[in-house]
N, C-alpha and C positions, 0 to 999 in steps of 0.2 A: 504494500500500500504506500502511496505517495502523499506527503503532506506539504502544502505550500506554506512558506513562512512569510508573514506580512511585516511591514515596517513597525507596526505597533508592538509586535512581539519582540523584535530586535531592541527597540527602545526600552521596553519594560525589563528585558534581561540585563541590559547594561546599566540602567539608572537605578541605583539603590533607593532613590527618593520617589520613584514611580509607585503609585498605589498598587500596581499589578506585579511588582518586582518579585515577591516571594512565589506567587503562582507561576510566573513566567520561568523563574529559575528551576522550579520543580518540573514543569512541563518540558523544558529544554533537556533536562537530565533524562527524563523518561524517553524523549524522542531519540536522543543520540545513543541511548542504550537499547533501542529497539531495532527491529529489522526494517523499519520504515525508511523509504527514500525521502530525503528532504530536498525541496526545490524552492527557488525564488526566481526573480527575473531582474534584469538590469534596471528597470524603472524603480523597483523597490530599493535596489542598491543606491541609486542616485539620491532618492528621497531620504534613505537611512543615513548615508554619509553626511548629507547637509544638516539633518536634524541632530544627529549625534555630535557633530562638530560644534554646532551652535549651542546645544544644551549642555554638553559634557566636556568638550575640548578634544584636542588632537590625540591625547593619550587613549581616550575611549575609542576614537576612530581606528587607531592602530590595533587595539584589542579586537575590534570588530573584524578588521581586515585579516589579521594574522591568526586569531583563535577561533572565530566563528565561521567565517566564509569558507575556509577549506573543507568544512563538513557539509556544505550545501552545493547541490548542482544548480547552475545558473542557466536559465532559459534566456536567450538573447532575442529581443523583440525586433521583428522586421517591419517593413513598411505596411504590409497587408494587415498584420495584427494591430499595428498602431492606428491605422485608418478605421478598422473595425471598432476599436475601443473609443476613438473620438466620436464615431457615429452613435455608439451606445451612450456616451456621456451627453451628447446633444439631445438624444431621444429621452433620456431620463429627466433632463431639464431641472436638475436639483443643484443648488448652489454648493451644498456641503459634500457632494460626491466628487471624488477626485479622478483625474485621468489615470493615475496609478492604480486606484481601485478598479476602474473599468478594465485596465490591462490585465490585472489579476484575475478578474472574472473570465475574461477571454482565454487566458492561459489555462485556467482550471477547466473550463468547458472543453477546450480543444484537446487537452491531454487526459480528460476524464478524471480529474482530481476532485474528490468530494470533501476532503478534510483540509482545514486551514488552521494554522497556529496564529491567532489574532485576538485583539481586544477591540476590534472595529465591528460594530453591529451591522454595517452594510453587507458583510458576507452572509450573515444569518438571513437577512432580508432577501438575498439572492438564492437562498435554499441550500447553502453549504453548511457542513457540520464544523462548528468552531470548537477548538480546544484552546485553553483548558475549559 
């Protein structure tokens, strides 16, 4: 089984002041010690790098790059998926739904992924199983 890792999970794992930190740390331990395949995509990486650097600094970015990312398969988004996600974003017409979220939904549907490690309620709204 494959689990997509969302920006909100990365942030919660790294930030000890995050309300979801302890749950994220436990879930991360469970995931890396399981037989599940972990995946994310380059839009999540860009968003995560920017938010981690702004909120926690470069040391946290280095931990993210060197300790977390080597355990995750990265899906690289091409033009077709980008355009599909942009269309979905416009169709949704919601101000608080991001392009990164729409790309995640497209990736999950395309690859048949049903489970996501996230603290973002948009995934549940889209019918995905969220952990923790």
